[in-house]
Steps between C-alpha positions, in 0.01 A plus 500: 500500500652832404513802722265679271236235561548508872464871553137508367426225747650726794276778390204260479566375856518858632187603304305201628607562857385858471149403386251593787377220715133487616587692809834649601641782727743694292758756600812678397855436652861579437774237510870565547742206485867581583743219509875454559698200363855401585669221299694244715648317202387429149203303597409621841361830618332658820203730439318752734163564353256764630160621406276785600141454408299820555127474505204742527310510829355293664747232394827474677834571325736188483875483518737199495859418489622170353858352538575244222791259441494403119693229339490417124559135393675374184158476316429866549241468770522736799425354840435734792428490862395811698331658810257791496388748758162679411308779658133499410386845640577603858361187681600186302840342439589202296807285447540277199743210407553484134615231254479570127653375163503717177542333167450553131314297221594673170375867515293417809621586839366316814529543870377258765487605864403333830426721800448425871321780651502597874248788575510639856118541511420164370543163675607263213814480276376577149634306188472655154619409153563769244543430123606774254537483121622791288711606205731787398543640153792733425407816314858580387802298393693632801529262801452801723196637297143522594294188493129425521412262785185332645409235742208340683516338845248284688481465869392162641442471873568152622438585861363808636635702803146543627278216636258391230668753270471487121725253307546444119535785258515813707676751272605603151767763427584624157758749372594665177767750441843598385851432633854574416855513663722810559840354587446338846141631523196314381187701459135363470198722424153380453141419605422231769153368579452301821171301542425338837258227430252456793217246567160652570636851471592765244856430350746781599680647205787743504620691197851638538764679312832297567840633533793255553874566546769239550859593591764243412823501700 
């Protein structure tokens, strides 16, 4: 499958996800995603990833910091383990343990992540699987030039942090935008849509301009 066949698929995924549900609560947000990466050797790196998710009242802002250890194998897959501390408004804290692998299949880029979630206001350890699929198409011949990128990620809750909490498909995140490198800086600009899928209630949908900056050391 060529990249030019894949990118319409990415647009179709993003467009389908943006279609209105029967009932949903929609709001605007702003997402900032600064990250810092330090190479240990040719195949190993340490990454500090942060995010600031700014929401309109009455929703709470969310902030997190993740520390990753990344290792690429001889087949080009990147294996990662990490720990995250998250602040959900003034009254809720969460710690996550993270395991993930990133891999390619032709022009398609996949990421599979498993999370163990510890929320201080909930009694159970939550377990969630996240699967992302995306693609990137260069817009210039330069390796550091602008590229068009898009992805879709599903969130599957295997065990809820709440007693009798919802499991199964609980979220869908889509992104479309542009990225490029400036020396050791990687810049990403685009639109992100986060849909929280809820049983017996309106889905929560956030629409956010997204700004990402990664600094490589």
